[in-house]
ZAZA-582800 format. One line per 2 residues: number of its first residue (from 1); their letters; for each residue x, y, z of N, C-alpha, C. Coordinates in Angstrom, 1 decimal. Layout:
REM residues N
NUM) a) X Y Z X Y Z X Y Z  ...
***
This chain:
REM residues 212
1) mv) 65.0 47.6 162.4 65.6 46.9 161.3 64.7 47.0 160.0  65.1 47.5 159.0 64.2 47.0 157.6 65.1 46.6 156.8
3) nt) 64.4 45.6 155.9 64.8 44.5 154.9 65.0 45.2 153.8  65.3 44.7 152.6 65.4 45.1 151.3 64.3 45.4 150.8
5) sg) 62.9 44.7 151.1 61.9 45.1 150.5 61.1 46.5 151.4  61.8 46.9 152.3 61.4 47.9 152.8 60.3 47.6 153.9
7) sa) 60.0 46.6 154.3 58.8 46.3 155.2 59.8 46.0 156.7  59.1 46.2 157.7 59.6 46.2 159.0 60.3 44.7 159.3
9) el) 61.4 44.6 159.9 61.7 43.2 160.3 62.2 43.1 161.9  61.4 41.9 162.5 61.7 42.2 163.7 63.0 41.5 164.3
11) pg) 63.6 42.2 165.0 65.1 42.0 165.6 64.9 40.5 166.4  66.1 39.8 166.5 66.2 38.5 167.4 65.3 37.3 166.6
13) kf) 65.4 36.3 167.5 64.9 35.0 167.0 63.4 35.0 167.5  62.6 34.4 166.9 61.2 34.2 167.3 60.5 33.1 166.4
15) sa) 59.6 32.3 167.0 58.7 31.2 166.3 58.0 31.9 165.3  57.5 31.1 164.6 56.5 31.6 163.5 55.3 32.3 164.0
17) se) 54.8 31.6 165.2 53.6 32.0 165.7 53.8 33.2 166.6  55.0 33.3 167.3 55.6 34.8 168.1 55.7 35.8 166.8
19) ke) 56.2 35.4 165.7 56.5 36.5 164.9 55.2 37.1 164.4  54.4 36.2 163.9 53.0 36.6 163.3 52.1 37.6 164.6
21) yl) 52.1 37.1 165.8 51.7 38.0 166.6 52.1 39.3 167.1  53.5 39.2 167.0 54.2 40.8 167.1 54.2 41.5 165.9
23) ek) 54.1 40.6 164.7 53.7 41.8 163.5 52.3 42.4 163.6  51.4 41.7 164.0 50.0 42.0 164.2 50.0 43.1 165.3
25) vm) 50.6 43.0 166.4 50.5 44.0 167.2 51.2 45.3 166.9  52.3 45.2 166.0 53.1 46.3 165.1 52.1 47.1 164.3
27) kq) 51.4 46.4 163.5 50.5 46.9 162.5 49.6 47.9 163.3  48.9 47.2 164.5 47.9 48.0 165.0 48.3 49.1 165.7
29) nl) 49.8 49.2 166.2 50.1 50.3 166.9 50.5 51.4 165.7  50.8 51.1 164.5 51.0 52.1 163.4 49.5 52.7 163.1
31) kq) 48.6 51.8 163.0 47.0 52.3 162.5 46.7 53.7 163.5  46.3 54.8 162.8 46.0 55.9 163.3 44.7 56.1 164.1
33) yd) 43.7 55.3 163.5 42.4 55.6 164.1 41.5 54.5 163.2  40.6 54.2 164.1 39.6 53.2 163.7 38.4 54.0 162.9
35) vq) 38.1 55.0 163.4 36.9 55.6 162.8 36.9 57.1 162.6  36.6 57.9 161.5 36.7 59.4 161.8 35.2 59.9 161.6
37) mn) 35.0 61.0 162.6 33.8 61.5 162.8 34.1 63.2 162.5  33.2 63.6 161.5 33.3 65.2 161.2 32.2 65.6 162.0
39) it) 32.6 66.7 162.7 31.5 67.5 163.4 31.7 68.9 162.9  30.4 69.6 162.5 30.4 71.0 161.8 29.5 71.5 163.0
41) iv) 30.1 72.8 163.5 29.3 73.8 164.3 28.8 75.1 163.5  27.6 75.1 163.2 26.8 76.5 162.8 26.2 77.3 163.9
43) gd) 25.7 78.5 163.4 25.1 79.3 164.3 25.6 80.8 164.2  25.1 81.7 164.6 25.1 83.2 164.5 26.4 83.6 165.1
45) am) 26.8 84.9 164.4 28.2 85.3 165.1 28.1 85.7 166.6  29.3 85.7 167.1 29.6 85.8 168.6 28.9 84.8 169.4
47) tg) 28.5 83.7 169.1 27.9 82.8 170.0 29.0 81.7 170.6  30.2 81.9 170.0 31.4 81.2 170.6 31.6 80.1 170.1
49) kt) 31.4 80.2 168.6 31.8 78.6 167.8 33.2 78.3 167.8  34.2 79.2 167.7 35.7 79.1 167.7 36.0 78.7 169.2
51) sv) 35.3 79.1 170.2 35.6 78.9 171.6 35.2 77.4 171.7  34.1 77.1 171.6 33.8 75.8 171.6 34.5 74.8 171.1
53) ts) 34.9 75.1 169.8 35.7 74.1 169.0 37.0 73.8 169.7  37.7 75.1 170.2 38.9 74.9 170.9 38.7 73.9 172.2
55) al) 37.4 74.3 173.0 37.3 73.4 174.0 37.0 72.1 173.8  36.4 71.7 172.8 36.3 70.5 172.3 37.4 69.6 172.1
57) ig) 38.6 70.1 171.8 39.7 69.8 171.4 40.9 69.9 172.6  40.4 70.6 173.7 41.1 70.7 175.0 42.1 71.7 175.1
59) sk) 41.6 73.0 174.3 42.4 73.8 174.3 42.0 74.9 175.4  42.8 75.7 175.9 42.5 76.7 176.8 41.7 78.0 176.2
61) fe) 40.5 78.1 177.0 39.7 79.4 176.5 40.5 81.0 176.5  40.3 81.4 175.4 40.9 83.0 175.0 39.7 83.8 175.1
63) in) 40.0 84.8 175.9 38.8 85.8 176.0 38.8 86.8 174.5  39.9 87.0 174.1 39.6 88.0 172.8 39.8 87.1 171.5
65) tp) 39.0 85.9 171.2 39.0 85.2 170.3 38.2 85.6 168.8  39.2 86.0 168.2 38.7 86.5 166.7 37.6 86.0 166.0
67) rs) 36.7 86.7 165.5 35.7 86.1 164.7 36.0 85.2 163.7  35.4 84.2 163.5 35.7 83.3 162.3 35.6 83.9 160.9
69) ig) 36.2 83.8 160.3 36.1 84.4 158.7 36.3 83.3 157.6  35.2 82.7 157.1 35.4 81.5 156.2 35.2 80.1 157.3
71) ld) 36.1 79.3 156.8 35.8 78.1 157.5 37.1 77.4 158.3  37.3 77.1 159.3 38.4 76.4 160.0 38.2 75.0 160.6
73) sk) 39.1 74.5 160.7 39.1 73.0 161.3 39.9 72.7 162.2  39.7 71.7 163.1 40.7 71.3 164.0 40.5 69.8 164.4
75) vt) 41.5 69.1 164.5 41.6 67.8 164.8 42.0 67.4 166.3  41.0 66.5 166.8 41.6 65.6 168.0 41.3 64.2 168.1
77) yr) 41.9 63.7 169.0 41.4 62.0 169.0 40.9 61.6 170.3  40.2 60.7 170.3 39.5 60.0 171.6 39.2 58.7 171.5
79) nh) 39.4 57.9 172.6 39.1 56.5 172.7 37.8 56.3 173.2  37.0 55.3 172.5 35.4 55.2 173.1 35.4 53.7 172.7
81) sg) 34.9 52.8 173.7 34.6 51.6 173.5 35.4 50.6 172.6  36.8 51.0 172.9 37.9 50.0 172.1 38.2 50.8 170.9
83) kk) 37.6 51.7 170.4 37.9 52.4 169.2 38.6 53.5 169.4  39.8 53.7 168.6 40.5 55.1 168.2 39.6 55.9 167.6
85) ik) 39.2 57.2 167.9 38.1 58.1 167.2 39.0 59.4 166.8  38.9 59.6 165.3 39.7 60.9 165.1 38.3 61.9 164.9
87) lk) 38.4 63.1 165.4 37.5 64.1 165.2 38.1 65.0 164.7  37.2 65.3 163.7 37.7 66.8 163.0 36.2 67.7 163.0
89) iv) 36.7 68.6 163.9 35.8 69.7 164.1 35.9 70.9 163.1  34.7 71.0 162.4 34.7 72.3 161.4 33.9 73.6 162.1
91) dt) 34.6 74.7 162.2 34.3 76.0 162.8 33.8 76.9 161.5  32.3 77.1 161.3 32.1 78.0 160.2 31.9 79.4 160.7
93) da) 31.8 80.2 159.7 31.5 81.8 160.0 30.0 81.7 160.1  29.4 82.9 160.5 27.8 82.9 160.5 27.1 83.7 159.4
95) dk) 28.0 83.7 158.3 27.3 84.4 157.0 26.3 83.6 156.4  25.1 83.9 156.4 24.1 82.9 155.9 23.8 83.0 154.6
97) nk) 24.7 83.9 153.7 24.7 83.8 152.2 25.9 82.6 151.9  26.4 81.9 152.5 27.6 81.2 152.2 27.0 79.7 152.4
99) ec) 25.8 79.8 152.1 25.3 78.1 152.1 25.9 77.1 151.2  26.4 77.6 150.2 26.8 76.6 149.3 28.2 75.9 149.6
101) ik) 28.6 76.7 150.4 30.0 76.1 150.9 29.7 75.4 152.1  28.8 75.8 153.0 28.6 75.0 154.2 27.8 73.5 153.8
103) kv) 27.1 73.7 152.7 26.5 72.2 152.3 27.6 71.1 152.1  28.8 71.6 151.8 29.9 70.6 151.4 30.3 70.0 152.9
105) yy) 30.3 70.8 154.0 30.5 70.4 155.3 29.4 69.6 156.0  28.2 70.1 155.6 27.0 69.3 156.1 27.0 67.9 155.5
107) di) 27.4 67.8 154.3 27.4 66.4 153.6 28.4 65.0 154.2  29.3 65.7 154.8 30.6 64.9 155.3 30.6 65.1 156.7
109) sk) 29.5 65.4 157.4 29.5 65.5 159.0 28.4 64.2 159.5  29.0 63.7 160.4 28.2 62.7 161.4 27.3 63.6 162.2
111) ai) 27.6 64.6 162.5 27.0 65.6 163.6 27.2 67.0 163.3  26.2 67.5 163.6 26.2 69.3 163.6 25.8 69.9 164.7
113) fi) 26.5 71.0 165.1 26.1 71.4 166.3 25.2 72.7 166.0  24.0 73.1 166.4 23.4 74.3 166.0 23.8 75.0 167.6
115) ly) 24.7 76.1 167.3 25.2 77.0 168.5 24.5 78.0 168.8  24.0 78.3 169.9 23.4 79.7 170.2 24.0 80.0 171.5
117) dl) 23.7 81.4 171.7 24.3 82.2 173.0 23.2 82.2 174.0  23.2 81.9 175.2 22.4 81.5 176.2 22.0 82.8 176.8
119) tn) 22.8 84.1 176.4 22.7 85.2 176.8 22.1 86.4 175.7  21.6 85.6 174.6 21.4 86.3 173.7 20.0 85.5 172.9
121) re) 19.0 86.2 173.3 17.6 85.8 172.6 17.7 85.6 171.1  18.2 86.7 170.3 18.3 86.5 168.8 19.1 85.4 168.4
123) sf) 20.3 85.0 169.0 20.8 83.9 168.5 20.0 82.5 168.5  19.3 82.6 169.6 18.4 81.2 170.0 17.2 81.4 168.9
125) nd) 16.7 82.4 168.6 15.5 82.4 167.7 16.2 81.9 166.4  17.4 82.4 165.9 17.9 82.1 164.6 18.3 80.6 164.5
127) ak) 18.0 79.9 165.7 18.6 78.5 165.6 17.7 77.5 164.8  16.4 78.1 164.6 15.4 77.4 163.7 16.0 77.7 162.5
129) fw) 16.4 78.9 162.0 17.3 78.8 160.5 18.2 77.9 160.2  19.3 77.9 161.3 20.2 76.8 160.9 19.8 75.4 160.9
131) ie) 18.7 75.1 161.8 18.4 73.7 161.6 17.7 73.3 160.4  16.9 74.3 159.6 16.3 74.3 158.5 17.2 74.4 157.2
133) sv) 18.4 74.9 157.5 19.2 75.0 156.7 20.1 73.6 156.3  20.4 73.1 157.6 21.0 71.7 157.7 19.9 70.7 156.9
135) ks) 18.9 70.9 157.3 17.8 69.7 156.8 17.5 69.7 155.4  17.6 71.1 154.7 17.2 71.1 153.5 18.2 71.3 152.7
137) qc) 19.6 71.1 153.0 20.8 70.9 152.1 21.7 69.7 152.4  21.5 69.1 153.7 22.2 67.9 153.7 21.7 66.8 153.0
139) sh) 22.3 65.9 152.5 22.1 64.7 151.8 21.6 63.5 152.7  22.0 63.5 153.8 21.8 62.7 154.8 21.2 63.0 156.2
141) qp) 20.9 62.5 157.1 20.6 62.9 158.3 21.6 62.7 159.4  22.1 64.0 159.6 23.5 64.0 160.6 22.7 63.9 162.0
143) ll) 23.3 63.7 162.9 23.0 63.8 164.4 22.9 65.2 164.8  21.8 66.0 165.0 21.7 67.4 165.4 21.7 67.7 166.8
145) vl) 22.4 68.4 167.0 22.2 68.7 168.8 22.6 70.2 168.8  21.3 70.7 169.6 21.3 72.2 170.0 22.2 72.4 171.3
147) vg) 23.0 73.2 170.8 24.1 73.6 172.0 24.0 75.1 172.5  23.8 75.3 173.7 23.5 76.5 174.4 25.1 76.7 174.8
149) nk) 25.7 77.9 174.6 26.9 78.2 175.1 26.9 79.4 176.2  28.1 79.7 176.9 28.1 80.8 177.8 27.2 80.5 179.2
151) kd) 27.0 79.1 179.3 26.6 78.6 180.6 27.1 79.2 182.0  28.3 79.6 182.0 29.1 80.2 183.2 28.5 81.6 183.3
153) qk) 28.1 82.4 182.4 27.3 83.6 182.8 26.2 83.9 183.2  26.0 83.0 184.1 24.7 82.8 185.0 24.0 84.1 185.0
155) dk) 24.3 85.3 185.5 23.6 86.4 185.6 23.2 87.2 184.3  23.5 86.6 183.3 22.9 87.2 182.0 22.4 86.3 181.0
157) iv) 22.1 85.2 181.7 21.2 84.2 181.0 19.8 84.8 180.5  19.6 84.5 179.3 18.1 84.9 179.0 17.4 83.6 178.6
159) it) 18.0 82.7 177.8 17.1 81.5 177.6 17.4 80.5 178.5  16.1 80.0 179.0 16.2 79.1 180.2 16.4 77.5 179.6
161) sk) 16.6 76.7 180.5 16.7 75.2 180.3 15.3 74.8 179.6  14.3 75.3 180.1 13.0 75.1 179.8 12.8 75.3 178.4
163) ma) 13.2 76.6 178.1 12.7 77.0 176.7 13.6 76.2 175.6  14.9 75.8 175.9 15.8 75.2 175.1 15.2 73.9 175.0
165) se) 14.8 72.9 176.0 14.1 71.8 176.0 13.1 71.8 175.3  12.2 72.7 175.2 10.7 72.6 174.7 11.1 72.7 173.0
167) fa) 12.0 73.7 172.7 12.7 73.9 171.3 13.2 72.8 170.8  14.0 72.1 171.5 14.9 71.1 171.0 13.8 69.7 170.7
169) sk) 12.8 69.5 171.6 11.8 68.4 171.7 10.8 68.7 170.3  10.8 69.8 170.1 9.8 70.5 169.0 10.3 69.8 167.4
171) he) 11.4 70.0 167.6 12.5 69.7 166.3 13.0 68.5 166.4  12.8 67.5 167.4 13.4 66.4 167.6 14.9 66.1 167.7
173) ia) 15.5 66.9 168.5 17.0 67.0 168.3 17.4 66.9 169.8  18.8 66.8 170.0 19.4 66.7 171.6 19.7 68.0 171.9
175) qf) 19.9 68.3 173.0 20.1 69.5 173.6 21.2 69.6 174.9  22.0 70.5 174.5 22.9 70.6 175.9 23.3 72.1 176.1
177) ev) 23.7 72.2 177.1 24.0 73.7 177.7 25.6 73.6 177.9  26.4 74.3 177.6 27.9 74.2 177.9 28.5 75.6 178.0
179) sa) 29.9 75.9 178.5 30.6 76.8 178.7 31.9 76.4 178.1  32.3 77.3 177.2 33.7 77.0 176.5 34.7 77.7 177.2
181) nd) 34.1 78.7 178.2 35.3 79.3 179.1 35.6 78.3 180.3  34.6 77.8 180.9 35.4 76.5 182.0 35.2 75.3 181.6
183) qe) 34.8 75.1 180.2 34.7 73.7 179.7 33.6 72.9 180.3  32.5 73.6 181.0 31.6 72.9 181.9 30.7 72.1 180.5
185) si) 30.5 70.7 180.8 29.6 69.7 180.1 29.9 69.6 178.6  31.5 70.0 178.2 31.8 69.9 177.1 32.4 68.4 176.8
187) eh) 32.9 67.9 177.8 33.2 66.3 177.6 32.1 65.5 177.6  30.9 65.9 178.3 29.6 65.1 178.3 29.0 65.2 177.1
189) ll) 29.0 66.3 176.3 28.7 66.6 175.2 29.3 65.7 173.8  30.6 65.7 174.1 31.4 65.0 172.9 31.0 63.5 173.3
191) ey) 31.1 63.0 174.4 31.0 61.6 174.9 29.6 61.0 174.2  28.6 62.0 174.5 27.4 61.8 173.7 27.3 61.5 172.2
193) vi) 27.8 62.5 171.6 27.8 62.5 170.3 28.7 61.3 169.6  30.0 60.9 170.3 30.5 59.8 169.8 29.9 58.4 170.2
195) gt) 29.3 58.4 171.2 28.5 57.2 171.6 27.4 57.0 170.7  26.5 58.1 170.3 25.4 58.1 169.6 25.7 57.7 168.1
197) vl) 26.8 58.3 167.6 27.2 57.9 166.2 27.5 56.7 166.0  28.3 56.0 167.1 29.0 54.5 166.9 27.7 53.8 167.1
199) ds) 26.8 54.1 167.8 25.7 53.2 168.3 24.8 53.1 167.0  24.7 54.3 166.3 23.7 54.4 165.0 23.7 52.9 164.0
201) nv) 25.1 52.7 163.9 25.4 51.6 163.0 25.1 51.7 161.6  25.3 53.3 161.4 25.1 53.5 159.9 26.2 54.1 159.5
203) el) 26.7 53.9 158.0 27.6 54.6 157.7 27.1 55.8 156.8  27.7 57.0 157.2 27.5 58.1 157.0 28.7 58.8 156.1
205) pg) 28.4 59.7 155.0 29.3 60.1 154.0 30.5 60.9 155.1  31.6 61.0 154.2 32.7 61.5 155.1 33.8 60.6 155.7
207) sd) 33.5 59.3 155.5 34.4 58.0 156.0 34.0 56.8 155.5  35.0 55.9 155.1 35.0 54.7 154.6 34.9 53.9 155.7
209) kl) 34.4 54.1 156.9 34.3 53.4 158.1 32.9 53.2 158.4  32.5 51.9 158.8 31.3 51.9 159.1 31.0 52.2 160.8
211) ck) 30.1 52.8 161.3 30.1 53.2 162.4 29.1 52.2 163.5  30.2 51.3 163.9 29.4 50.2 164.9 30.5 49.8 165.7
***
């Protein structure tokens, strides 16, 4: 039922306290989310950025995923510590000459994934470029996470966990190995990022919400 002022009106007869409580619950239900987190994924071509993005939002893996051209974003929601989190995940292309475009997304991101292919040594070596790109262009300090994809291709892996761990420690960032194919460790990665950002108690660009 809607009154002439356009606001919601509760049906039936309620006491003033009951009405106040019910209206509060209705407003909470209408609220879409408590905190928005923007996550940007960078890395070389064919590392699986689009596939990882799809896995993060719960979509099924597609073998013939087309290479990203430009920028694409997807949204999903998660509940964590009593808060509803809106996650906007930005999938970037691998063109190193488009840093002016990526800077915009760096600046609104609470977390940035440096993605490499566990079966491709060059993509791992280039992780240093992407880390330096973020650090030199970002106006704040987002959570950086080194993410090795294609963990399921065990017979083709050339980057060992020890190599990745030592690299991540050197650059003082977190490190994960995942598989967009079977979604191994995807949920663990996402829970780590959400929890770390919420616990940081720091307000970062891209949201008018305080992460706490």
